[in-house]
N, C-alpha and C positions, 0 to 999 in steps of 0.2 A: 446243343453242345457247341462251344466256341473253340475254334482251332488256334486262333492267334489273339490272346487277350491284350497284348501290347498294342497291336494294330487297332483293336476295338477302342482302347483308351485314346489313342491319337485321333481316330476318326470322330469320336464323341466330342472331344475338345475342339477340334477344327470346325465341325458342323455347328456346334453351339455358338462358337465365335462368329461364324458367318451369319447366323440367324439373330445375333444380338442378345443372346441370353446372358444373364448375369451369373447364374449358378448352373452347373451341370452335375448330375449324379453318375458315378461310375462304380462298378463292382470293385471291391477291395482285394488286394493281395500285397505281399511284401515287395515284390518287384515294382508294382505300380506305385507303391508308397515312395520308394527310392527315386523313381523317375519324377514323380510329382515334387519331391523335395528338391531335385535338381532344377526343375522348371521354376519353382518358387525362388530359389537362390539366384537364378539368372534373371529374374524379373519378367518372365513370360506369363505367369499367373499371379494373382494377388495372394491367394491363400488356399489351403485345403484342410478339411477336418473330417475325421471318421464319424459315421453315423451308424449306431448299433441298434436303433429302435426297430429295424426291419428284420425279416427272416434271414436275409443274407447281409453281411456287413458291406457297407458302401462308403465311398468318399464323396463329400460335397466339395466341388472344385469351384472357386470363385475366379472368373476370368478377368483379365485386365484389358482395358481399352485405352487407346490414345485419342487424340483430338478427333472430333466429328464422328465418334462412334466406331472408329476403325479398330478391329481387334489387334492386340499386340502380336499374336501369332498369325502370320500371313501364310505360312506353309509348313507342312510336316511331311516327312517321308520315312517310311519303315524300310530299313536297309536289310538287316538280317532277318530272315523269315524262318518259320519252322521247317520248311522244305529245303532251304538253302541258307545255311549259316555263313556269315561274312566276318572273317577275322582280319584284323590289321595289326601289323607290328608297330613298334614305337616310332619308327621312321616313316611309316605310311599314314599316320594320323594327320589328315589334312584340315584345311579351313573350310567353313561353309559360308557361301556368299561373300567371300572376301573378308571374313571375320565378323560379319553382321549376325550370323546364326551360330548354332552350336551343334556338335555331334554328341550323342550320349553313348558311352561305351560301358560294357560290363567287363570289369577287370578282376584280377586276383585280389585287389584291395577294395572291391565294391564298385558300385555304379558311379562313374565320374564323367565330367565333360571333357571335350577334346583339349581345352586349355590345361586342365589339371593333369591329363595324361602326358601331354608334351613336357610339362614342367617336371613330372615325376619320372619320365622315361618309361612309360607303360604302354602296352598294347592290349588288345582284347577283342571281344565281340562287339562290332559296331551295330548297336540296336536301332538308332534312328537319328534323323537330322531335323532340327527345328530352326525356322527363321521367321 
């Protein structure tokens, strides 16, 4: 039984990037799909696609690398956890690594980045930070 599926997603992506894998398989869910969509739109991963041929649905995530095989994602941090939820208001949404990274928030209008939340004046649950 998995207690924190979002942390599992982040750890699988980060560990696969450090090992130099091109593709990683993660269990599928709607929240994970939205998080992967944000990571793709921000350029942290190349692509992801559902794979239904197995007993449980999964996503195949293609990782992105920069020169010399360095992964695009150098760090990830799970902020809001099942035991301690972290909520931020519209004025408390900060920058990650001086604007080089992103925060992913769950808002009333869906899962959005910190840039989109500041532009729309939204707050919400701070899920994770990626840089």
